[in-house]
N, C-alpha and C positions, 0 to 999 in steps of 0.2 A: 640483817645477821643470820652469820649461817649457824646452827644449830648444831650441836656434839653430830645428832644422828643423822644430818645430810652429808655434813665433814667425813661420816665413817664408813658410810653409804657410798660416800663416789669416793674415796678413795683404795674400798676394798675391792673393787672391780680388777678383773684379771685384765682384761684390754684395756685399761687406764696402765696399771700399774708398770706391764709390759711395752708400754708405747711410752709413757714418761722417763723408763730405764734408759731406752734406746737414744731417747733425747739427750740423753745426761753427759752420755759416752766424753771423757776428754775436757767435761766444763765445772768448774765449782758450782754447786745446788746448794741451796740455801734455804730451809725455811723461814717461815715466817711464825709468829703466834698472833693470832688475830688484827693481824696488819698492822699491828704497834711498836714490831721490832722482829731482827734476825737474830737465829738461830748464831752459836761461836761459831765464827770463820778462821781458817779454812774449812769444807764440807763438802761430799758428793754424793750422788746416788750408784750403789751397787747393784742391791739385790731389789728385787720386787716387793717380799715382804717388807724392807726397810719405810718403802712408803706408810704400811698402815700402821706400822710399828710409832712412828712420828706424828701421826695423826692422832692415835693414842696420846702422846705424849703433850698434844693440845696445840703443834702444826697444824693451819687453815689452809697455808699457801706456798707452795716451791719456788725460785727465782734460780734462774741459769744463767752463767756469764756467756756474753758474747764473744769474748777469746776462747781462743781454745788451748786446754797448756799439756805435758807431757805429766806431770803429776801436779794436780790442782794443793794436792794437800801440800807439799811444800809452800806454798806459798803464804807470802806474811808481809804486814804492812812496812816491816822494817828493808826490805829489799830495795838494793841500787837497782836504777834500771835496766842497766847490762844482765843483772841476773833474773830480774823479770821478763828479760826478752831471750833469755835463754832457755826458760820456761814455755814461753809460748810458741806452740807449733800453728800456730793460727789463728782465725776470727772470721767470724761470720759477720752478715752486710744486713743487719736487724733496724729497721726506719720503726721509729715508734709514730703512728699520729694520735697528736692529740688535741682534738675539737670538741668543743662545747656541744655541738649540735650536734645530733648524731645525721643528718641527713648532707649536712656537708663534711660531716668525719667519713663519710661512706663513698661520696663523690671525692674528695682526696687522694683514700685510698686504691680510688679504681683509675685516677691518672698518673699516679702512681705507677702501678702495675703496668699500664698501655706506655710511659717512657721508660721501663725497664726492656718492654716487649720490642722497641723502638731499636734498640742499644740490641736487637737479636741476641737477648737471655730468654730461655725457656725455662729454666729452674730458679721459677717464681714460686715462692710460696705464702700463706698469707693466715692469719690466724686474729680472731675477736680478740682483745685484748683482757677480755674480759668485765669492759666497765662504762668507758666513752670511744671508744678506736680499735685501733690494728694497728699487729705488728705485719709489716715485709720482710721478706728474708729471701736472701740468696747464698746458697752455704758457698764457703770458702772452696770446696774444690773447682767452683767454677769460675774462679780468678786466676790474671796470669802469675806466673811463680813469683818473677821479678819486675821491679819496675825502676827503669834508672840503675842498672846492678846493684839494689837493695832489694832482700828478700821480702815479699810483700807480709810476712807474718811480722819483721819488724817497724811495717809501716802505720802500726794503729799507735794512735786513735790518728792522724791528720790527712790516711784517704776515706775514711767513712765521712770527715765530715764535708771535704769536700767533695763528694757524694751526693750526699744530703743536700749541701747548700745548690749541687749543680741540679738535682731533680726536681729542688723544690721552682728555683728560677725558672726550671722549664719549663712548667706545669700553671706559675700562676694566673697569665692573663688568661687562660685557657678558663682557668678555675673563677676568676672573679665573671667572664660573659658565660660562665651558666644557672652562677648564683645570682646573678641579673636578670636572669633570664626568668628563672625561678621566685623571684622574689618581686619580678615587675618591676626594678630599677630601686625599689625603696629601702635608701642606705641607712633608716630609724633600725628598721624590723634586721635589716642584715648583723647591724652592729649589737643590738639586744642581743642578736641569736648566737653571734660572737663573746658576748659577754664584753662588748668592749663601749669603749664611748665614741660616738660617730667621729669627733673631732680623731682620732685614733688612725681612722682605716679611712678617710677620704684627705685627699691631697687637692689645694684649689677644689675644682669641678668635678673629679675624679675618683675611682675609690681606689684606694692603693693597696695593690695587689698583694707586698711583700709584708704587707703588717697583717693580713686577714689569713694567711697560711701558719699556723704552726708544727714545726718538726721537733720534737721534743728532743734534747740535746744532751739529755742527764745520758743517756745510754753513752754515748761519743766519749766516754773516758776510759778508762782501764778498771779493770776490779766492777764495772756496774752491771747491776742486773738487769734483766727483765722477766715477765710471769712466764713460765713453761705454759709448752701447752698441755691442754686438759689440767691446769690448779684453780682452785675456786677462786674467786675473789670476795674478800669479804664486808666489803659495801654493798656491790650489787647481788650477792649470793649467786651469779652465773658464772660459768665453766669460760676457761679461754680454748675454745674450742677451732681447731686448724676449722680453711672457709674455702670452698672451692675460689680461684681468682676469677675466673670469666662470670660470678655471679656477685660479685663481688656488693651492688647494689640489690641485690633481691633479699638478700640477709639482712635478719631480725633478731634481737635482743634473746626475742623466746623461745628461738634457739637451740641457746645458751642454758637453758635452764638445765639443771644438772638429770633429771628424769627422761629428758630429750636426748641428750648427748649420745649419737651414737658412734664410733671409733671406726672412721675408715683411712687404714693401711697407703690406697691412693691420693690422701690427701695430707698427708704427713708432712709438717710443718718443716722445713730446713733439708728435704730430704736426702742425702748424699750419694745414695745407692746409685740414683739414677740419672745423675750429673754428669752429662759434657765438659772435658777440662778444659778451659780458656775460653769459657763463651762471653766472659765480659770484661775482658781486656779491652772492647772499645767504648764499656762505659768507662775504666779507669780512665784512656786517653782522653777523652772526650772530660772529662769531670776535673781531672788535674790542669789541660788544659786550658779548659775556662780560670781556672787559679791563676796561672801566668797570664792570661788575657787580662784579666782584673788586674795583677801588681806592674802590669806594662802602662796600663792606665793610671796606677796609681805616680809611678816613672814617671810618667811626662806631665802629670800637672804639677811635679815637683824641678821640672825641668832641668832634671840632667840634660836632657838633648831638646833643648829649644825650638816649640813651633815652627821660630821664623828662621832655625838653620837649616828646616828639609828642603831640598833644594822645589823650586820652579816647574823646574825640566826634569825630564826623567833622566838617571844616572845611568850609562851606557853598560852595557854586561860585561865588557870585560875591566871596568873599575867595581865589579862587583869582589866581596872576600872571598877563599876559600874554598868554607863552608857551605856558603849559596852556590857556589859554581860547584861545587861537590853535585851540591844536589839536585841539580838542573840538569846533572849525565842521567839522571833516574837510581831509583832504592829498590831494593828488595826487602827492607825493613824503614819504620818511620814514617810510610809515610802520609799516614793522616798529621803525624804535627808536621811534617814538614810541609804538607798543605798549609797549616795555621803561618809556619815561619814564613812562606814564603808568601802570603798574602801581606801579612803585617810588613815584612821586608819592602815588600815594590809599591806599596800604598806611603812608606815610610821615604822613600828615595825619589818621590818626582811622578813616578810611572798612574796612568787612568788608567781606568778599570778594565776599556776596551782591549790597551793593549796588554794587562793585567793577565786576562782570560785567555788572550792567544796563547802567551808562553805559557802559562799553566795547561792548558790543553794540550800543546807542542812537548813539554815535561812529562804529563801524565802518560803519555803514549810510549815515554820510553821507560816506565815503571816496569820492574819486574811485573808484577800484574796489576794492572790501572785501577786510580779509585773509581768507585760509582760515579755516575755524573751527576747524581744530587747531590754530593758531596762538595763538590766544586763551589754548586752553583749556589748552596747553603749558605760556604763559606763567603763569597764574593757579596749574597742577599744581604748579610748581616753589617758586615765594612760599611758597605753602602750607608748603612741605615747609620753607623754611628756618626755622631758629629767632631769627632776626635781622628786624629788619626793613632793609631798603637802599636808602640816598639815592637818587635819582635823579642823573644827571651833573649837576658843578656849568654857574653859567651863562656861564663861559668853556671850554668843553668844543666846540672845531670842528669835531666828527664830529656836535652835534648840532643845538641851536634856529637859531640860524642856518644853519647849511647848509640847510635845508629851510623856511630866511624865515617863524618863527616867532616869532623874537625880536623884537618891536615895545618896549622898555623903559616904564617909566611912573618917575616922579620918584623912587619907594620901590625900582628894582632896582639904581642904584647904589650902594645900601646894603646889595645882598646879595651872596651868594655861588652862592649852592642856591634854587631854585624853594624849598622847605621852608621856610627862611628868610622867605620874603615871606609865608609863611599865620603863622607865629609873631608878626610883627612888627604884621601885622594885625591878628589878636583881641588882645593883649597892647594895643593902641590903643584899639581897640575895650570892653575890658575896662576900663582905665584910662577914657574917659568915658562906662561906667554904673558904675562905683563915684565916681566923683568925683560926679556928681549926684546918688546917693544921698545923699552926703555934705554935699552943698550943701542937699540937702530937710532932712535933718536940723538941720544948723544952723538951719532958717528957727523 
């Protein structure tokens, strides 16, 4: 439990006040009284002296919005969605690692950081949440300006949900492997550490990785708040302090005791000033592509296009729809999404992997800037591991064909929903013409 003297001594520090005010820019900031409720909303932090004054009034912790606003004070629960979007000028990626077992929490945070770095993101910041876990952040300035023609500021919270799920799926198996090594395969001990029943985390004879990682999704909705950097935590009495992403596994809670906290401007949470623009584009592309992949699997399972209808022999290129033909000419934009499209499309029209790999390599040479070899190999490997073929995105999906200018429909395109349907119709009519010619010859 926090004493009044601890709270006042902490929030009267000038270095802490300055860091908190810097972080509060364009954010809704709300104080909490002993963690039992929030002050009246909306509110902001504007001056350093406000922090100590609020602490004197009983505020023990401060919480900021993930979203960035042109004027947070105009926020109102009765506002319509379009009015909220007009006020929202951006949003930060803040992933809340919520795990009851401290060593596992550090491990998950470390793997998430490595996953972000894998996508060539440098603007990664981390802070201890103040109790059980960590907040991992990437500032809005690192995001692409638009996706599928829609401003990123308006793609909240759907994009962050996809990114959080994508990163979770990306690290699951590695996390399970490391936990098994750490606990020597003792499922009972692992379940106890996670505060779960063994049946929850075991499927058959294997640990269910999906059930072992919890990424808190409370943040992933409009106007929800996270504990600000350098804010106190009422339960633990510790400070939500920034941590070096490279040393996350070395961090211990004792380092967050109020009397031990040192403000380091080089470890600023969500540092906007040193963020290179557009560096998170690959992460957005891959996360959203994974969603489309997931939707395509569901679509396939619903048998909108039945597995029996997929050709057993490779459909010739001359029967491909205009969008695929245009992709194969080479691209300046949308190359990674097109790799996803081509692989799904070609497997769904009867092409084997050797033939697909050869075509993809030829196509990649035509691109304005060829993709890395590892991307092509990785995409093919992923598809080979799937037990069922996956359809390419539907024609009306704004993230794809129209977005990078390959949708040039002909007369048949208006009658189909998916590029694979185009091939089915083309080959159907061709086979019908051949059969009809054969009948004519027999009748003569």
